[in-house]
C-alpha positions as CSV (number, residue, x, y, z in Angstrom):
1,X,25.9,3.2,-15.1
2,X,22.3,4.0,-14.4
3,X,20.5,5.0,-17.6
4,X,19.1,8.6,-17.6
5,X,15.4,8.5,-17.0
6,X,13.1,11.1,-18.7
7,X,9.8,11.8,-16.9
8,X,6.6,10.8,-18.8
9,X,5.0,14.2,-17.8
10,X,7.0,17.4,-18.5
11,X,5.3,19.1,-15.6
12,X,7.0,16.8,-13.1
13,X,9.9,18.4,-11.2
14,X,13.3,16.6,-10.8
15,X,14.3,16.7,-7.1
16,X,17.4,15.2,-5.5
17,X,16.5,12.7,-2.8
18,X,18.4,14.8,-0.3
19,X,16.1,17.8,-1.0
20,X,12.8,15.9,-0.5
21,X,10.3,17.1,2.1
22,X,7.3,15.7,3.9
23,X,4.1,16.1,1.9
24,X,5.8,15.8,-1.6
25,X,4.2,13.4,-4.0
26,X,6.7,11.1,-5.7
27,X,5.3,10.4,-9.2
28,X,8.4,8.8,-10.8
29,X,11.8,7.5,-9.9
30,X,15.2,7.7,-11.6
31,X,14.8,4.0,-12.4
32,X,12.0,1.5,-13.0
33,X,9.7,0.9,-10.0
34,X,10.3,-2.8,-10.4
35,X,13.9,-2.3,-9.4
36,X,12.9,-1.0,-6.0
37,X,10.9,-2.4,-3.1
38,X,8.1,0.1,-3.5
39,X,4.9,-1.7,-4.1
40,X,3.1,1.5,-5.1
41,X,3.9,3.4,-8.3
42,X,3.5,7.0,-6.9
43,X,3.1,7.9,-3.3
44,X,3.0,10.8,-0.9
45,X,5.9,11.2,1.5
46,X,4.3,11.0,4.9
47,X,7.3,10.5,7.2
48,X,11.1,10.6,7.3
49,X,11.3,6.9,6.9
50,X,9.9,7.2,3.3
51,X,12.8,9.6,2.4
52,X,15.3,7.3,4.0
53,X,14.0,4.4,1.9
54,X,14.2,6.5,-1.2
55,X,17.7,7.5,-0.4
56,X,18.7,3.8,-0.3
57,X,17.6,3.2,-3.9
58,X,17.5,6.5,-5.8
59,X,19.7,9.6,-6.5
60,X,16.7,11.7,-7.5
61,X,13.0,11.4,-8.1
62,X,10.3,13.3,-10.0
63,X,7.6,15.0,-7.9
64,X,4.2,16.3,-8.9
65,X,3.9,20.0,-7.8
66,X,0.1,19.9,-8.2
67,X,-0.1,17.3,-5.4
68,X,1.8,19.5,-3.1
69,X,-0.4,22.6,-3.4
70,X,-2.1,22.1,-0.1
71,X,1.2,21.9,1.8
72,X,3.1,24.8,0.3
73,X,5.4,25.3,-2.7
74,X,8.7,23.7,-3.6
75,X,10.5,27.0,-3.8
76,X,10.5,27.3,-0.1
77,X,11.9,24.5,2.1
78,X,9.9,23.4,5.1
79,X,11.5,21.9,8.1
80,X,10.4,18.3,8.2
81,X,10.0,18.3,12.0
82,X,9.4,15.1,13.8
83,X,8.2,12.3,11.5
84,X,4.9,10.7,12.5
85,X,5.2,7.3,14.1
86,X,4.3,4.4,11.9
87,X,2.4,2.8,14.7
88,X,-0.5,4.5,16.3
89,X,-0.5,2.6,19.6
90,X,2.1,0.7,21.7
91,X,3.0,-2.9,21.3
92,X,1.6,-3.8,24.7
93,X,-1.8,-2.2,24.0
94,X,-2.1,-3.8,20.6
95,X,-1.0,-7.2,21.7
96,X,-4.2,-8.1,23.5
97,X,-6.4,-7.2,20.5
98,X,-4.0,-8.8,18.1
99,X,-4.2,-12.0,20.1
100,X,-8.0,-12.1,19.7
101,X,-7.8,-11.3,16.0
102,X,-5.1,-13.9,15.3
103,X,-7.0,-16.6,17.2
104,X,-10.2,-15.8,15.2
105,X,-8.3,-15.8,11.9
106,X,-6.7,-19.1,12.7
107,X,-10.0,-20.7,13.7
108,X,-11.6,-19.5,10.5
109,X,-8.7,-20.7,8.3
110,X,-8.8,-24.1,10.0
111,X,-12.5,-24.4,9.1
112,X,-11.8,-23.1,5.5
113,X,-9.0,-25.7,4.9
114,X,-11.1,-28.5,6.4
115,X,-13.9,-27.6,4.0
116,X,-11.4,-27.4,1.1
117,X,-10.1,-30.9,1.9
118,X,-13.6,-32.3,1.7
119,X,-15.1,-30.5,-1.3
120,X,-12.3,-28.3,-2.9
121,X,-14.4,-25.2,-2.5
122,X,-12.9,-21.9,-1.4
123,X,-15.0,-19.2,0.2
124,X,-13.1,-16.0,-0.6
125,X,-15.4,-13.7,1.4
126,X,-15.0,-15.7,4.6
127,X,-11.2,-15.6,4.1
128,X,-11.3,-11.8,3.6
129,X,-13.4,-11.3,6.7
130,X,-10.8,-13.3,8.7
131,X,-7.8,-11.3,7.3
132,X,-9.2,-7.8,7.5
133,X,-8.9,-7.5,11.3
134,X,-5.2,-8.6,11.0
135,X,-4.6,-5.8,8.5
136,X,-6.1,-3.3,10.9
137,X,-3.8,-4.6,13.6
138,X,-0.8,-4.2,11.4
139,X,-1.8,-0.5,10.8
140,X,-2.0,0.1,14.6
141,X,1.2,-1.7,15.5
142,X,2.9,-4.2,13.1
143,X,5.4,-5.4,15.7
144,X,2.6,-6.7,18.0
145,X,1.1,-9.1,15.5
146,X,4.5,-10.2,14.1
147,X,5.6,-11.1,17.6
148,X,2.4,-13.0,18.2
149,X,2.8,-15.0,15.0
150,X,6.3,-16.2,16.1
151,X,5.1,-17.3,19.6
152,X,2.1,-19.4,18.5
153,X,2.3,-23.1,18.2
154,X,1.4,-24.3,14.7
155,X,-0.7,-27.5,14.9
156,X,-1.3,-27.8,11.2
157,X,1.4,-26.4,9.0
158,X,-0.6,-25.5,6.0
159,X,-3.5,-23.6,7.5
160,X,-1.3,-21.9,10.1
161,X,1.2,-21.1,7.4
162,X,-1.5,-19.4,5.4
163,X,-2.3,-17.1,8.3
164,X,1.3,-16.4,9.2
165,X,2.2,-15.7,5.5
166,X,-0.7,-13.2,5.3
167,X,0.7,-11.5,8.4
168,X,4.3,-11.3,7.2
169,X,3.2,-10.1,3.8
170,X,1.0,-7.4,5.4
171,X,3.8,-6.3,7.8
172,X,6.3,-5.9,4.9
173,X,3.7,-4.3,2.6
174,X,2.8,-1.8,5.3
175,X,6.5,-1.0,5.8
176,X,6.7,-0.4,2.0
177,X,3.9,2.1,2.2
178,X,1.0,0.1,0.8
179,X,-2.6,1.3,1.6
180,X,-5.2,-0.9,3.3
181,X,-7.0,-2.0,0.1
182,X,-3.7,-3.2,-1.4
183,X,-2.7,-4.9,1.8
184,X,-6.0,-6.9,1.9
185,X,-5.3,-8.0,-1.7
186,X,-1.7,-9.0,-0.8
187,X,-2.7,-10.8,2.4
188,X,-5.5,-12.7,0.6
189,X,-3.1,-13.9,-2.0
190,X,-0.4,-14.8,0.5
191,X,-3.0,-16.7,2.6
192,X,-4.1,-18.8,-0.4
193,X,-0.9,-19.3,-2.3
194,X,-0.5,-22.9,-1.1
195,X,-4.2,-23.8,-1.1
196,X,-3.4,-26.3,-3.9
197,X,-1.4,-28.3,-1.5
198,X,-4.7,-29.7,-0.2
199,X,-5.0,-31.8,-3.3
200,X,-1.7,-33.5,-2.6
201,X,-1.7,-36.8,-0.6
202,X,-0.7,-36.4,3.1
203,X,1.9,-39.2,2.8
204,X,3.7,-37.1,0.2
205,X,3.4,-33.8,2.2
206,X,4.6,-35.5,5.3
207,X,7.4,-37.5,3.7
208,X,10.8,-37.1,5.3
209,X,13.9,-37.0,3.3
210,X,14.6,-36.2,-0.4
211,X,11.8,-36.3,-2.9
212,X,12.3,-38.1,-6.2
213,X,11.8,-36.1,-9.5
214,X,8.2,-37.3,-9.9
215,X,7.3,-36.3,-6.4
216,X,8.9,-32.9,-6.9
217,X,6.7,-32.3,-10.0
218,X,3.7,-33.4,-8.1
219,X,4.4,-30.8,-5.3
220,X,5.1,-28.1,-7.9
221,X,1.7,-28.8,-9.5
222,X,0.1,-27.1,-6.5
223,X,0.7,-23.8,-8.1
224,X,-1.6,-24.6,-11.0
225,X,-4.1,-26.2,-8.7
226,X,-4.2,-23.1,-6.4
227,X,-4.9,-20.9,-9.4
228,X,-7.7,-23.2,-10.6
229,X,-9.3,-23.4,-7.2
230,X,-9.4,-19.6,-6.8
231,X,-10.7,-19.2,-10.3
232,X,-13.5,-21.7,-9.5
233,X,-14.2,-19.7,-6.4
234,X,-14.9,-16.7,-8.6
235,X,-11.7,-14.7,-7.9
236,X,-11.0,-12.3,-10.7
237,X,-8.4,-10.0,-9.0
238,X,-5.4,-10.3,-11.3
239,X,-3.0,-9.3,-8.4
240,X,-4.3,-12.2,-6.2
241,X,-3.9,-14.6,-9.1
242,X,-0.4,-13.2,-9.8
243,X,0.6,-14.1,-6.3
244,X,-0.7,-17.6,-6.6
245,X,0.9,-18.2,-10.0
246,X,4.3,-16.6,-9.4
247,X,5.2,-16.9,-5.7
248,X,7.7,-19.7,-6.5
249,X,9.4,-17.7,-9.2
250,X,12.8,-16.4,-8.2
251,X,14.7,-13.3,-8.9
252,X,17.5,-15.0,-10.9
253,X,15.0,-17.0,-13.0
254,X,15.6,-20.3,-11.2
255,X,12.0,-20.6,-9.9
256,X,8.9,-22.3,-11.3
257,X,6.6,-22.8,-13.1
258,X,7.6,-20.2,-15.8
259,X,11.2,-19.3,-14.9
260,X,10.4,-15.6,-14.6
261,X,13.1,-13.3,-13.3
262,X,13.6,-9.8,-11.9
263,X,10.9,-7.4,-13.0
264,X,9.0,-10.1,-14.8
265,X,7.8,-11.3,-11.4
266,X,4.9,-9.1,-10.2
267,X,5.8,-7.1,-7.1
268,X,3.2,-8.7,-4.8
269,X,4.4,-12.1,-5.9
270,X,8.0,-11.1,-4.9
271,X,6.7,-10.2,-1.5
272,X,4.7,-13.4,-1.1
273,X,7.7,-15.6,-2.2
274,X,10.0,-14.0,0.3
275,X,7.6,-14.3,3.3
276,X,6.6,-17.8,2.3
277,X,10.2,-18.8,2.5
278,X,10.9,-17.0,5.8
279,X,7.9,-18.5,7.5
280,X,8.8,-22.0,6.3
281,X,12.3,-21.6,7.7
282,X,11.1,-20.6,11.2
283,X,8.4,-23.3,11.4
284,X,8.6,-27.0,12.2
285,X,7.8,-29.1,9.2
286,X,7.8,-32.9,8.6
287,X,11.2,-32.7,6.8
288,X,12.9,-29.8,8.6
289,X,13.0,-28.3,12.1
290,X,12.3,-24.7,12.8
291,X,15.3,-22.5,12.7
292,X,16.0,-19.3,14.8
293,X,14.9,-16.2,13.0
294,X,18.4,-14.8,13.1
295,X,19.7,-17.8,11.0
296,X,16.7,-17.5,8.6
297,X,17.5,-13.8,8.1
298,X,21.2,-14.5,7.6
299,X,20.3,-17.0,4.8
300,X,17.9,-14.6,3.2
301,X,20.7,-12.0,3.3
302,X,22.9,-14.5,1.4
303,X,20.2,-14.9,-1.2
304,X,19.8,-11.2,-2.0
305,X,19.6,-10.6,-5.8
306,X,19.8,-14.3,-6.5
307,X,16.6,-15.9,-5.3
308,X,15.0,-12.7,-3.9
309,X,15.2,-9.0,-4.8
310,X,18.0,-7.6,-2.6
311,X,16.3,-4.3,-1.7
312,X,13.1,-6.2,-0.7
313,X,15.1,-8.5,1.6
314,X,16.7,-5.4,3.2
315,X,13.3,-3.9,3.8
316,X,12.0,-7.1,5.3
317,X,15.1,-7.3,7.6
318,X,14.5,-3.7,8.7
319,X,10.8,-4.1,9.6
320,X,11.0,-7.6,11.2
321,X,14.5,-7.3,12.7
322,X,17.4,-9.8,12.8
323,X,16.1,-10.7,16.3
324,X,12.4,-10.2,16.0
325,X,10.1,-8.8,18.7
326,X,9.2,-11.7,21.0
327,X,12.5,-13.5,20.6
328,X,14.2,-15.0,23.6
329,X,17.8,-14.0,23.5
330,X,21.1,-14.3,25.5
331,X,23.3,-11.3,25.8
332,X,27.1,-11.3,25.7
333,X,26.9,-10.7,29.5
334,X,25.2,-14.1,29.9
335,X,21.9,-12.4,30.9
336,X,18.7,-13.6,29.2
337,X,15.7,-11.6,28.1
338,X,13.0,-11.0,25.5
339,X,13.2,-8.6,22.6
340,X,10.3,-6.1,23.0
341,X,10.9,-3.5,20.4
342,X,12.9,-3.1,17.1
343,X,15.4,-0.5,16.1
344,X,14.8,0.1,12.4
345,X,18.1,1.9,12.0
346,X,20.3,-0.6,14.0
347,X,18.6,-3.9,13.5
348,X,21.1,-5.9,15.7
349,X,20.4,-3.6,18.7
350,X,16.7,-3.7,19.7
351,X,15.2,-3.1,23.1
352,X,15.3,-6.1,25.4
353,X,13.7,-6.9,28.8
354,X,16.3,-8.7,30.9
355,X,14.7,-11.5,33.0
356,X,17.6,-13.7,34.1
357,X,21.0,-12.6,35.4
358,X,24.3,-14.0,34.1
359,X,23.8,-17.1,36.3
360,X,20.4,-17.7,34.8
361,X,18.6,-16.7,38.0
362,X,15.4,-14.7,37.9
363,X,15.9,-11.0,38.3
364,X,14.1,-9.3,41.2
365,X,12.3,-7.2,38.6
366,X,12.5,-7.2,34.8
367,X,14.8,-4.5,33.4
368,X,14.4,-3.0,30.0
369,X,17.5,-1.9,28.1
370,X,18.1,-0.2,24.8
371,X,21.1,-1.9,23.4
372,X,22.0,1.2,21.3
373,X,22.8,3.0,24.6
374,X,25.5,0.5,25.6
375,X,28.6,1.6,23.7
376,X,32.2,2.6,24.5
377,X,33.3,6.1,25.3
378,X,33.9,6.8,21.6
379,X,30.4,5.6,20.8
380,X,31.7,3.2,18.2
381,X,32.1,-0.1,20.0
382,X,29.2,-1.9,21.6
383,X,29.6,-3.1,25.2
384,X,26.4,-5.1,25.3
385,X,24.9,-7.1,22.5
386,X,22.9,-10.1,21.6
387,X,25.1,-13.2,21.6
388,X,22.5,-15.7,20.4
389,X,18.8,-16.3,19.9
390,X,17.3,-19.1,22.1
391,X,14.2,-21.2,21.5
392,X,10.9,-19.9,22.8
393,X,10.4,-21.4,26.2
394,X,14.2,-21.6,27.0
395,X,14.9,-21.3,30.7
396,X,11.1,-21.4,31.3
397,X,10.6,-18.0,29.6
398,X,7.3,-17.6,27.8
399,X,7.6,-14.3,25.8
400,X,3.9,-13.8,25.5
401,X,3.4,-12.8,29.2
402,X,5.6,-9.8,28.7
403,X,3.3,-8.2,26.2
404,X,0.0,-8.7,28.2
């Protein structure tokens, strides 16, 4: 049974989640913040999605009436109306700019990692300058940049992984309601969490097959090295250092180096650990081939509340999708297309542009379908669904061209 929570401030009002309204300021929850996916301890409800997320984790919350004064009183209910869109522009419009920003960030990070290899020096300000445009892109349309990350070839795993991890972390952090300053901190930590790997010999990093116990310890030492390198670079942000030090800790205490568990792991480190694992799963590495995102998400689902906080995994699935934007997919009809937009409420039923017919012949013109619209008369049984995810480039399809 959930313990009764008493608010720290007697002026806070207890409000059932079902009675929340747009504009209310949530000051406290009916449980510790660490038991939820919310990265911010206290936030203003800006859209219906915030209420939906609260409903998934809480029965009631405590709101600060003083923070509502400009929007009306609690004694009178206001119709929430249509919630504002999270994204300010369309995927297609953002994709072109995101492509430029991602390419610039990748080039910068390649130079940063090359420099680190030679002199072990990290230029934090240069990294921030590369990451900030990506954060801006996530605010405009998080699906566009996420789709782009999945489409890009990754020539050097570690520097590309640093950029990709920063993007995935920012996408999830934005979905959880984090503001820009916090997202920059989160993305910076995520981009640098494996910088200590540059001190490990290439032959060990590229080794195929199982590592022996000594090699495992050598790999794990990258955590301490990463922390030291960022300290030497003058980083004093404790949240960045928490990410570096704790992104390999796991929710059940099975991680390293300290064996922290549950709320002992800083929230940003929990996010970083999750996206680090996801990006590794969907990327070709010396000892493992890339897996379809659907398979990676299924495995993360199996790891809920063991290796990763279950509610955070759920939120990641919701924002990225089981079949992420940019995925090449085959429908149960045999037709093939590209996922072009997520459905946050029904993650298995996104929008798809159909490009090939059931015989795998090119359609006269691409047709966009909303899979939620294809159901039986009783609206309960789907009649069209995604049967499987295909590799990017399958049947000669290059997803990128459908976003330009």
